[in-house]
C-alpha positions as CSV (number, residue, x, y, z in Angstrom):
1,M,-30.0,130.6,149.0
2,A,-29.4,126.9,149.9
3,I,-30.0,124.3,152.5
4,C,-26.8,122.8,153.9
5,I,-26.5,119.1,154.7
6,A,-23.2,118.6,156.5
7,G,-21.5,115.3,157.3
8,H,-18.1,114.5,158.7
9,I,-15.9,111.7,159.8
10,G,-14.0,112.0,163.1
11,V,-11.3,109.6,162.1
12,G,-10.7,107.2,165.0
13,H,-13.3,108.8,167.3
14,V,-14.9,105.6,168.4
15,F,-15.3,106.2,172.2
16,S,-16.3,109.0,174.6
17,H,-16.7,109.2,178.3
18,S,-19.9,107.9,180.0
19,G,-19.8,104.7,178.0
20,I,-20.5,106.2,174.6
21,N,-19.5,104.1,171.6
22,Q,-19.9,105.2,167.9
23,D,-19.2,105.0,164.2
24,D,-18.3,108.7,163.7
25,S,-18.2,108.3,159.9
26,Q,-22.0,108.1,159.3
27,G,-22.4,111.7,158.2
28,F,-19.5,111.2,155.7
29,A,-21.1,108.0,154.4
30,A,-24.5,109.7,153.9
31,I,-23.2,112.7,152.0
32,S,-20.9,110.4,150.0
33,R,-23.9,108.2,149.1
34,I,-25.8,111.2,147.7
35,L,-22.8,112.3,145.6
36,C,-21.9,108.8,144.4
37,E,-25.5,108.2,143.2
38,R,-25.9,111.6,141.5
39,F,-22.6,111.6,139.7
40,G,-21.9,107.9,139.3
41,I,-18.7,107.9,141.3
42,R,-17.1,104.5,141.9
43,T,-15.5,104.3,145.4
44,I,-14.5,100.6,145.6
45,I,-10.8,100.4,146.6
46,K,-8.8,99.0,143.6
47,E,-5.2,99.3,144.7
48,V,-3.2,99.4,148.0
49,F,0.5,100.3,148.2
50,V,2.8,100.4,151.2
51,E,6.3,101.8,150.9
52,K,8.7,103.2,153.5
53,G,6.0,103.6,156.1
54,T,3.5,105.3,153.8
55,L,0.1,103.8,152.9
56,L,-1.6,104.7,149.7
57,V,-5.1,103.6,148.6
58,R,-6.6,104.2,145.1
59,T,-10.3,103.8,144.2
60,E,-11.7,102.6,140.9
61,D,-12.3,106.2,139.8
62,G,-8.7,107.2,140.7
63,G,-9.3,108.8,144.1
64,I,-6.1,108.6,146.1
65,G,-5.6,108.8,149.9
66,K,-2.4,108.7,151.8
67,A,-1.4,108.2,155.4
68,V,1.9,107.8,157.4
69,P,1.1,105.9,160.6
70,R,3.2,107.4,163.5
71,R,4.7,104.0,164.5
72,G,5.2,102.7,161.0
73,I,3.9,99.7,159.1
74,A,5.2,96.2,159.8
75,P,5.6,93.8,156.9
76,F,2.8,91.6,158.2
77,E,0.6,94.6,158.5
78,A,1.4,95.5,154.9
79,E,0.0,92.1,153.9
80,I,-3.1,92.6,156.0
81,L,-3.7,96.0,154.4
82,K,-4.2,94.3,151.0
83,R,-7.6,93.2,152.4
84,L,-8.8,96.7,151.8
85,I,-9.0,95.9,148.1
86,G,-12.6,95.4,147.0
87,E,-14.1,97.3,149.9
88,D,-16.1,100.5,149.6
89,A,-14.1,103.5,150.7
90,A,-17.4,105.6,151.0
91,L,-18.0,103.5,154.2
92,P,-14.6,104.1,155.7
93,H,-15.3,102.9,159.2
94,L,-16.9,99.6,158.1
95,T,-14.0,99.1,155.6
96,V,-11.4,99.4,158.4
97,L,-13.3,97.2,160.8
98,K,-13.4,94.5,158.2
99,V,-9.6,94.6,158.1
100,F,-8.7,95.2,161.7
101,G,-11.8,94.2,163.7
102,R,-11.8,97.3,165.8
103,M,-9.8,100.5,166.4
104,Y,-9.0,103.0,169.2
105,G,-8.1,106.6,168.7
106,H,-5.9,109.0,170.6
107,G,-2.7,107.4,169.4
108,V,-3.5,103.9,170.8
109,T,-3.9,102.1,167.5
110,D,-2.4,104.5,165.0
111,L,-2.3,102.1,162.0
112,P,-6.1,101.4,161.8
113,V,-6.8,105.1,162.4
114,A,-4.4,106.3,159.8
115,T,-5.9,103.7,157.4
116,E,-9.3,105.1,158.0
117,Y,-8.0,108.6,157.2
118,A,-6.4,107.3,153.9
119,V,-9.6,105.5,152.9
120,A,-11.8,108.6,153.5
121,A,-9.3,110.9,151.8
122,S,-9.5,108.7,148.6
123,V,-13.2,109.4,148.4
124,V,-12.9,113.1,148.6
125,D,-10.1,113.0,146.0
126,A,-12.4,111.1,143.7
127,F,-15.1,113.7,144.1
128,V,-12.5,116.4,143.3
129,R,-11.6,114.6,140.1
130,K,-15.1,113.7,138.9
131,I,-17.6,116.3,140.2
132,P,-17.8,119.6,138.3
133,G,-17.6,122.5,140.8
134,F,-16.6,120.4,143.8
135,V,-14.6,122.7,146.1
136,V,-11.9,121.4,148.4
137,A,-9.6,122.8,151.1
138,T,-7.1,121.3,153.5
139,S,-5.9,122.2,157.0
140,E,-2.4,121.0,157.9
141,G,-1.3,121.2,161.5
142,E,1.0,119.3,163.8
143,V,-1.8,116.8,164.4
144,A,-4.8,117.5,162.2
145,S,-4.8,116.9,158.4
146,D,-8.4,118.0,157.8
147,V,-9.9,117.8,154.3
148,I,-13.1,119.8,153.6
149,G,-15.0,119.5,150.4
150,G,-18.4,120.5,149.1
151,V,-20.6,121.3,146.1
152,Q,-24.0,122.9,145.5
153,I,-26.5,120.8,143.6
154,D,-30.2,121.2,142.6
155,A,-32.4,118.4,143.9
156,E,-35.8,118.7,142.3
157,G,-35.8,122.4,142.6
158,V,-34.2,122.4,146.1
159,H,-30.8,124.1,146.3
160,L,-28.6,121.9,148.5
161,A,-25.1,122.7,149.7
162,L,-23.5,119.4,150.5
163,L,-20.6,119.8,152.9
164,L,-18.2,117.0,153.6
165,T,-15.4,117.1,156.3
166,I,-12.6,114.7,157.2
167,N,-11.4,115.5,160.7
168,G,-8.3,113.3,161.0
169,S,-4.6,112.9,161.0
170,R,-2.3,111.3,158.5
171,I,-0.2,109.9,161.3
172,G,-3.2,108.2,163.0
173,I,-3.7,110.2,166.2
174,G,-6.5,112.5,167.4
175,P,-9.1,113.2,166.1
176,V,-9.2,117.0,166.5
177,E,-12.7,118.0,165.4
178,D,-12.7,121.8,165.7
179,L,-13.9,121.8,162.0
180,E,-16.8,119.3,162.5
181,G,-20.5,120.0,161.8
182,N,-21.0,123.4,160.3
183,V,-18.2,125.2,162.2
184,P,-17.2,128.1,159.8
185,L,-13.6,128.5,160.7
186,P,-10.8,128.7,158.1
187,P,-10.2,126.9,155.7
188,K,-13.7,125.4,156.0
189,R,-15.2,128.8,155.9
190,E,-14.0,129.5,152.4
191,V,-15.5,126.2,151.2
192,M,-18.8,127.0,152.9
193,Q,-18.9,130.5,151.3
194,R,-18.3,129.1,147.8
195,I,-21.1,126.5,148.0
196,G,-23.6,128.7,149.9
197,A,-23.4,126.8,153.2
198,L,-22.4,129.8,155.3
199,K,-25.3,131.0,157.5
200,A,-27.7,128.5,155.8
201,P,-30.4,126.3,157.4
202,T,-28.5,123.1,158.2
203,I,-28.9,119.4,159.0
204,V,-25.8,118.0,160.6
205,V,-25.7,114.3,160.0
206,E,-23.8,112.8,162.9
207,S,-22.7,109.4,164.2
208,K,-24.3,106.0,164.6
209,A,-24.0,105.7,168.4
210,Y,-24.7,103.8,171.5
211,L,-25.8,106.4,174.1
212,P,-26.4,104.6,177.4
213,H,-28.7,107.3,178.9
214,L,-31.3,106.7,176.2
215,K,-32.0,103.0,177.3
216,L,-33.4,102.0,173.9
217,E,-35.1,98.8,173.0
218,K,-34.6,99.2,169.3
219,E,-32.6,101.3,166.8
220,A,-34.0,104.8,166.0
221,F,-33.2,108.0,164.3
222,L,-32.3,110.7,166.8
223,I,-33.2,114.3,166.2
224,R,-31.4,116.7,168.6
225,F,-31.5,120.4,169.0
226,N,-32.0,123.0,171.7
227,E,-35.1,125.1,171.3
228,A,-33.5,128.2,172.9
229,I,-30.3,128.0,170.9
230,D,-30.8,126.1,167.6
231,N,-33.2,126.2,164.7
232,V,-36.6,124.8,165.6
233,V,-38.0,125.2,162.0
234,V,-35.2,122.9,160.8
235,G,-36.0,120.4,163.5
236,E,-39.7,120.4,162.8
237,S,-39.1,120.0,159.1
238,L,-36.9,117.0,159.8
239,E,-39.5,115.4,162.1
240,E,-42.2,115.9,159.5
241,A,-40.1,114.1,156.9
242,L,-39.3,111.2,159.1
243,K,-43.0,110.8,159.9
244,K,-43.9,110.9,156.2
245,E,-41.3,108.2,155.5
246,R,-42.5,106.2,158.5
247,L,-39.1,106.0,160.1
248,N,-38.7,105.3,163.8
249,Y,-37.3,108.4,165.6
250,I,-36.7,110.1,168.9
251,L,-37.0,113.9,169.2
252,V,-34.9,115.7,171.9
253,R,-35.7,119.4,172.1
254,D,-33.4,120.2,175.0
255,A,-30.1,118.7,173.7
256,F,-26.9,120.6,173.6
257,P,-27.5,123.1,176.4
258,E,-25.2,126.0,176.7
259,K,-22.7,125.0,179.5
260,K,-19.7,127.2,179.6
261,G,-16.6,125.4,180.7
262,E,-18.2,121.9,180.3
263,M,-15.3,120.6,178.2
264,K,-12.7,121.9,180.6
265,D,-14.5,120.5,183.6
266,K,-14.7,117.0,182.1
267,L,-11.0,117.3,181.0
268,V,-10.0,118.0,184.6
269,E,-12.1,115.1,185.9
270,I,-10.6,112.6,183.4
271,S,-7.0,113.9,183.9
272,S,-7.5,113.5,187.7
273,N,-8.5,109.9,187.2
274,I,-5.5,109.2,185.0
275,A,-3.2,110.8,187.6
276,R,-4.8,108.7,190.4
277,L,-4.1,105.5,188.5
278,A,-0.6,106.5,187.7
279,I,0.0,107.2,191.4
280,L,-1.6,103.9,192.3
281,M,0.6,102.0,189.9
282,A,3.8,103.6,191.3
283,A,2.7,102.8,194.9
284,T,1.7,99.2,194.3
285,D,4.3,96.6,195.3
286,N,2.8,93.5,193.8
287,A,2.6,92.7,190.0
288,D,-1.1,91.9,190.0
289,G,-2.0,95.3,191.4
290,R,0.2,97.1,189.0
291,A,-1.2,95.1,186.0
292,M,-4.8,96.0,187.1
293,A,-4.0,99.7,187.5
294,I,-2.3,99.8,184.1
295,A,-5.2,98.0,182.5
296,E,-7.7,100.6,183.8
297,L,-5.3,103.4,182.8
298,A,-5.3,101.9,179.2
299,R,-9.1,101.8,179.2
300,L,-9.3,105.5,180.2
301,I,-6.7,106.5,177.5
302,S,-8.3,104.4,174.8
303,E,-11.9,105.2,175.6
304,D,-12.9,108.1,178.0
305,V,-10.2,110.5,176.6
306,G,-12.1,110.5,173.3
307,G,-14.7,112.8,175.0
308,V,-12.2,115.5,175.8
309,I,-9.6,115.7,173.0
310,F,-11.9,116.2,170.0
311,M,-12.6,119.9,170.4
312,S,-11.0,123.0,171.9
313,N,-12.6,124.4,175.1
314,A,-13.7,127.8,173.9
315,L,-15.1,126.5,170.7
316,N,-17.1,123.8,172.5
317,D,-18.7,126.5,174.6
318,V,-20.4,127.8,171.5
319,V,-20.9,124.9,169.0
320,R,-21.2,122.2,171.7
321,G,-20.5,118.5,171.2
322,A,-21.7,118.2,167.5
323,G,-20.2,121.3,166.0
324,L,-23.6,123.0,165.5
325,V,-23.5,126.7,165.1
326,P,-26.3,128.4,167.1
327,G,-29.3,129.3,165.1
328,T,-28.4,127.3,162.0
329,G,-29.9,123.9,162.4
330,V,-30.2,120.5,164.1
331,V,-28.3,117.2,164.4
332,L,-29.5,113.9,163.0
333,S,-28.0,110.6,164.3
334,I,-28.9,107.0,164.6
335,A,-29.0,105.6,168.2
336,V,-28.7,101.9,168.9
337,P,-29.7,99.7,171.9
338,K,-27.3,97.9,174.2
339,S,-28.1,94.6,172.5
340,Y,-26.5,96.0,169.3
341,L,-23.3,96.7,171.2
342,D,-23.4,93.3,172.9
343,T,-23.6,91.6,169.5
344,H,-21.3,93.6,167.4
345,V,-18.9,95.2,170.0
346,A,-18.0,97.9,167.4
347,L,-20.6,100.0,165.7
348,F,-20.7,100.4,161.9
349,T,-22.8,102.0,159.2
350,T,-23.8,99.8,156.2
351,K,-24.4,100.9,152.6
352,E,-28.1,100.3,153.1
353,E,-28.2,102.5,156.2
354,A,-26.3,105.3,154.4
355,G,-28.9,105.1,151.7
356,I,-31.8,105.4,154.3
357,I,-30.1,108.4,156.0
358,S,-29.5,110.2,152.7
359,M,-33.1,109.6,151.6
360,A,-34.3,111.0,155.0
361,V,-32.3,114.2,154.8
362,L,-33.3,114.8,151.2
363,A,-36.9,114.4,152.2
364,A,-36.4,116.8,155.1
365,A,-34.7,119.3,152.7
366,R,-37.8,119.3,150.5
367,V,-40.0,120.1,153.5
368,L,-37.6,122.7,154.8
369,W,-37.5,124.4,151.4
370,G,-41.1,125.3,151.8
371,R,-40.3,127.0,155.1
372,Y,-37.0,128.5,154.1
373,D,-37.8,132.1,154.9
374,E,-39.1,131.1,158.3
375,A,-35.9,129.2,159.0
376,M,-33.7,132.0,157.9
377,K,-35.6,134.5,160.1
378,E,-34.9,132.2,163.1
379,L,-31.3,131.7,162.0
380,E,-30.6,135.5,161.9
381,E,-32.2,135.9,165.4
382,K,-30.1,133.2,167.1
383,Y,-26.8,133.1,165.1
384,I,-23.6,133.3,167.0
385,E,-20.3,133.4,165.1
386,P,-17.7,130.9,166.5
387,L,-14.3,132.4,167.0
388,G,-11.2,130.3,166.4
C-alpha cells in the first residue's frame, strides 16, 4: 500500500514536433530533491575524467556516471568538460546547459547528450551507495542504457514509492523512453514491485515545457489526465493540494486521449517531410537552394523528430505521450509562456523549482492518502496492462 511519485529524465529529449521545447529532466530533479533532503545526499560534481573517449563524473558522495559519446571527445572538449566540476548533478539538464549552452538529441549533438546521461547516472549511483533499501536495475540495449531506481519511504505516515528513471544512452543518441512514467515493463517492473509502485495511485512528474497551444501569459503548473482513462481521484487530490499551497495551475481533464496509431501517423508525416527535403536538395542546381533545403532538413532532424523517436508505436497507443498507465494516475508538469523561451532559448529547471515541485507532490500525496481506497477502486476499474 503506497502512493507512487514517478519522475524521469529523457536524456537529450529537448524538442518535439509542433514547436514543443522542454527540459525533460524536471521529474528526475524533483524526486532527487526529495531523496537528497531526506538522506543528506551530496550531488555536487567533484571530479571529471576523460580517457580514450570515455567520460566519467564523480559526485561528492562517490556517485559515478559514465558515458562514451558516439563520435568521441576532442581534447578541447575534454577541457570544456572540466566546467562540470562544482555543478549540481541532481539538476542534470541545467548542469549541461551551463557547459554547452544548449543540446539537441537524436544523434545531433552526442557529446552534450552523453554528458547529461553520465551526470544523471552519477546521482542514481550515489543513491545506491547511500540510501538503505534503494533498488536499482539497468536495461542495456543497442541504443538505450536505461537506469531505474526506487525506494519506499514513510513521509509523515504516508507510504511513498519514489520511482526514478533515466531514459538515455551512454553513446548520446535517442532518447528511447519506452520505460518512462510508470510503464511497468522489465526491468522497471521488478523495481516497481519491490518498492510497492506497481498498480499504485501515481503522480508522474513530467517536464518543464513550452507548449505553444496553451498560449500562456505566465508560468503555471499543468495537471493533465483524461477523465475516461486516467485516475480522477489522483487528479482531484493534486488540484486540492495546489490550491492549498496557493500555486498557479491549469487543469486539463481531456488530455492524453486514446488515439490508436497516433505515433505511427506522425512518424509517416515527419518522414515524408524529410524525404521531400532530400529530393529537393538533390534536384536543386544552385548552392543557395541546396543550403536552405539542408538547413530545414537539419531543423527537422534536430527538433521535430524528437516527437516520434521516443516511444514505440504499440506502447504509445496505451500509455500515450507521458508513459501514464491507464487507471493509475495523472501527470504534473510546469508550462511556460513564449516570453520565457524568447529570453532563455533553452528551458531549464532550477534547484528552487525542483524544491517547489517536490513540496507540491508531497502535499498532494497527503491529500491522496485520505482518499486511497477510492483511488484504488478507480485504478482497478480502469487499469490496462501495457505489453512490451
